[in-house]
C-alpha positions as CSV (number, residue, x, y, z in Angstrom):
1,M,8.1,33.8,-105.9
2,G,7.5,35.4,-102.6
3,Q,10.3,37.0,-100.6
4,Y,10.7,35.0,-97.4
5,S,12.2,36.2,-94.2
6,I,15.1,34.8,-92.3
7,K,12.7,34.3,-89.4
8,L,10.5,32.0,-91.6
9,L,13.5,30.0,-92.9
10,N,14.7,29.5,-89.3
11,S,11.2,28.4,-88.3
12,L,11.2,25.8,-91.1
13,K,14.6,24.6,-89.9
14,A,13.2,24.2,-86.4
15,K,9.8,22.7,-87.3
16,L,9.8,21.3,-90.8
17,K,13.3,19.9,-91.1
18,P,13.0,17.5,-88.1
19,V,9.8,16.0,-89.5
20,F,11.4,15.5,-92.9
21,E,14.4,13.8,-91.2
22,I,12.2,11.4,-89.2
23,H,9.5,10.5,-91.7
24,F,11.3,10.9,-95.0
25,T,14.8,9.3,-95.0
26,E,15.2,10.1,-98.7
27,F,15.2,13.8,-97.8
28,V,18.2,13.4,-95.6
29,N,20.1,11.2,-98.1
30,K,19.3,13.5,-101.0
31,F,19.8,17.0,-99.5
32,E,21.5,16.8,-96.1
33,Q,24.6,15.2,-97.3
34,S,24.8,17.4,-100.5
35,G,24.6,20.6,-98.5
36,M,21.5,21.7,-100.3
37,M,19.3,21.8,-97.2
38,D,18.9,25.6,-97.0
39,T,18.2,25.8,-100.7
40,V,15.4,23.2,-100.5
41,L,13.9,24.8,-97.3
42,A,14.0,28.2,-99.1
43,E,11.8,26.8,-101.8
44,Y,9.3,25.8,-99.2
45,A,9.5,29.2,-97.6
46,E,8.9,31.0,-100.9
47,Q,5.8,28.9,-101.6
48,L,4.5,29.5,-98.1
49,V,4.8,33.2,-98.7
50,D,3.1,33.0,-102.1
51,E,0.2,31.1,-100.5
52,R,0.1,33.6,-97.6
53,I,0.5,30.8,-95.0
54,T,0.6,32.1,-91.4
55,G,2.4,30.7,-88.4
56,S,-0.7,28.9,-87.1
57,M,-1.4,27.5,-90.5
58,L,2.2,26.2,-90.7
59,D,1.5,24.3,-87.5
60,I,-1.5,22.7,-89.1
61,G,0.6,21.7,-92.1
62,I,3.3,20.1,-90.0
63,K,0.7,18.1,-88.1
64,R,-0.8,16.8,-91.3
65,L,2.7,16.2,-92.8
66,K,3.4,13.5,-90.2
67,K,0.6,11.4,-91.7
68,C,1.8,11.7,-95.3
69,K,3.4,8.6,-97.0
70,F,5.5,10.7,-99.3
71,R,7.2,14.0,-98.9
72,P,5.0,16.7,-100.5
73,K,6.5,19.2,-102.9
74,P,6.6,22.9,-101.7
75,Y,3.2,23.8,-103.3
76,D,1.5,20.7,-102.0
77,F,2.9,21.3,-98.5
78,A,1.5,24.9,-98.6
79,Q,-2.0,23.4,-99.4
80,L,-1.6,21.1,-96.4
81,C,-1.2,24.1,-94.2
82,K,-4.6,25.6,-95.2
83,P,-7.4,24.8,-92.7
84,T,-10.4,23.0,-94.1
85,L,-14.0,24.2,-93.9
86,E,-14.6,21.6,-91.2
87,D,-11.6,22.9,-89.2
88,M,-13.1,26.4,-89.3
89,G,-16.8,25.4,-88.8
90,I,-17.7,27.0,-92.1
91,P,-20.5,25.4,-94.3
92,D,-19.6,24.7,-97.9
93,A,-20.9,26.9,-100.8
94,K,-24.0,24.7,-101.5
95,T,-25.1,24.7,-97.9
96,T,-24.4,28.5,-97.7
97,H,-26.6,28.9,-100.8
98,D,-29.4,26.9,-99.4
99,E,-29.4,28.8,-96.1
100,I,-29.5,32.2,-97.9
101,V,-32.3,31.1,-100.2
102,A,-34.3,29.9,-97.1
103,R,-33.6,33.2,-95.3
104,W,-34.8,35.3,-98.2
105,G,-37.7,33.0,-99.0
106,K,-39.2,30.8,-96.3
107,Y,-38.0,33.1,-93.4
108,R,-38.2,36.4,-95.2
109,H,-41.1,37.8,-93.2
110,S,-40.5,35.8,-90.1
111,T,-39.8,37.6,-86.8
112,N,-38.0,34.6,-85.5
113,K,-35.3,33.9,-88.1
114,P,-32.8,31.2,-87.2
115,P,-29.3,32.6,-86.5
116,F,-26.7,32.4,-89.3
117,S,-24.6,29.2,-89.1
118,H,-21.4,31.3,-89.7
119,R,-20.3,34.9,-90.2
120,I,-19.4,34.1,-93.8
121,V,-23.1,33.1,-94.5
122,E,-24.2,36.4,-93.0
123,I,-21.8,38.4,-95.1
124,V,-22.7,36.7,-98.3
125,S,-26.4,37.1,-97.5
126,E,-26.0,40.8,-96.8
127,R,-24.1,41.3,-100.1
128,V,-26.0,39.3,-102.6
129,G,-29.0,37.6,-100.9
130,Y,-31.5,39.9,-102.6
131,R,-30.3,38.6,-106.0
132,A,-31.9,35.2,-105.2
133,Y,-35.1,36.9,-106.7
134,L,-33.3,38.2,-109.8
135,L,-31.2,35.2,-110.9
136,K,-32.0,31.6,-111.9
137,D,-31.0,29.2,-109.2
138,Y,-27.9,27.9,-110.9
139,E,-26.8,31.5,-111.6
140,F,-27.4,32.4,-107.9
141,L,-25.5,29.3,-106.8
142,A,-22.5,30.3,-108.9
143,L,-22.6,33.8,-107.5
144,V,-22.7,32.5,-103.9
145,G,-19.9,30.2,-104.8
146,E,-17.7,33.1,-105.9
147,E,-18.5,35.1,-102.8
148,H,-18.0,32.1,-100.6
149,A,-14.5,31.5,-102.0
150,Y,-13.5,35.1,-101.6
151,W,-14.7,35.3,-97.9
152,L,-13.3,31.9,-97.1
153,D,-9.8,33.2,-98.2
154,R,-10.3,36.2,-96.0
155,A,-11.4,34.0,-93.1
156,I,-8.3,31.8,-93.4
157,R,-6.2,35.0,-93.1
158,G,-8.3,36.2,-90.1
159,E,-9.7,39.2,-92.0
160,L,-13.4,38.7,-91.7
161,P,-15.1,42.0,-90.8
162,Q,-17.0,41.9,-87.5
163,A,-20.7,42.1,-87.5
164,A,-22.0,45.7,-86.8
165,K,-24.3,45.9,-83.8
166,A,-27.7,47.1,-84.9
167,L,-29.2,50.2,-83.3
168,E,-32.1,49.5,-81.0
169,Y,-35.4,50.4,-82.6
170,K,-37.6,52.8,-80.7
171,R,-41.0,53.8,-82.0
172,H,-41.9,57.4,-81.7
173,D,-45.6,58.3,-81.4
174,K,-44.8,62.0,-82.0
175,S,-42.9,63.9,-84.6
176,V,-39.6,65.4,-83.5
177,I,-41.0,68.9,-83.4
178,E,-44.0,67.8,-81.3
179,A,-41.7,66.0,-78.9
180,L,-39.5,69.0,-78.5
181,T,-42.5,71.3,-78.0
182,A,-44.0,69.0,-75.4
183,A,-40.7,69.1,-73.6
184,G,-41.0,72.9,-73.5
185,Y,-38.7,73.8,-76.4
186,Q,-39.7,76.9,-78.3
187,P,-37.7,77.6,-81.5
188,P,-37.2,81.3,-82.3
189,Q,-40.0,82.7,-84.4
190,D,-37.6,83.9,-87.0
191,S,-35.9,80.6,-87.3
192,P,-36.0,78.7,-90.7
193,I,-38.2,76.0,-89.3
194,M,-40.8,78.4,-87.8
195,R,-40.9,80.4,-91.1
196,R,-41.5,77.2,-93.0
197,I,-44.3,76.2,-90.5
198,A,-45.9,79.6,-91.0
199,E,-45.7,79.2,-94.8
200,L,-47.4,75.8,-94.6
201,K,-50.1,77.1,-92.3
202,A,-50.8,80.0,-94.7
203,I,-51.0,77.5,-97.6
204,R,-53.4,75.3,-95.7
205,T,-55.6,78.3,-94.6
206,E,-55.7,79.5,-98.2
207,A,-56.7,76.1,-99.5
208,I,-59.5,75.8,-96.9
209,E,-60.8,79.3,-97.8
210,N,-60.8,78.5,-101.5
211,K,-62.7,75.3,-100.9
212,R,-65.2,77.2,-98.8
213,V,-65.7,79.9,-101.5
214,K,-66.2,77.3,-104.2
215,G,-68.7,75.5,-102.1
216,A,-70.7,78.6,-101.4
217,A,-70.8,79.5,-105.1
């Protein structure tokens, strides 16, 4: 079980215990009077650590707890703390699959692709989208499901990588050397690039001469 901190235990005493006392009288009768309160809350704390529940997620769980008819066990309470896909605005795995398939199929060559519905869809598309061409649909759906579950867990913990800003595309009508020469740059004649240019010119001149000689013969 996870090692909880005193800070977490105190937080449960301040937030969780009052809800238990108000909504679940059996909790008070069973544990308060027997002096086992700290022991029981410690079990909840350990489970929260195991499930990597953050402070904001704990608040979600407490809010949902007030609507429960029965007091949840430590594991069940930890699950209550986890935000749903709807809470986070994240599409489910099937919807993510369909969006990626459309992006790599219907919109593959489109210059006006629709924006991704969520960063998770974008990440999964970048990582495995091309495999939509290589796998059967049910295999690709399973792959997207695995990726979706992994990145959902990262999103819950606030660990989604930010999208990298793409570099602006600029078309160049001239080669780099032509652009530099036009700007007045003259590389030293004994520099590697100039020696290579001289070699290529010599090869071209020789090829032209050989062709001329064969033609004359």
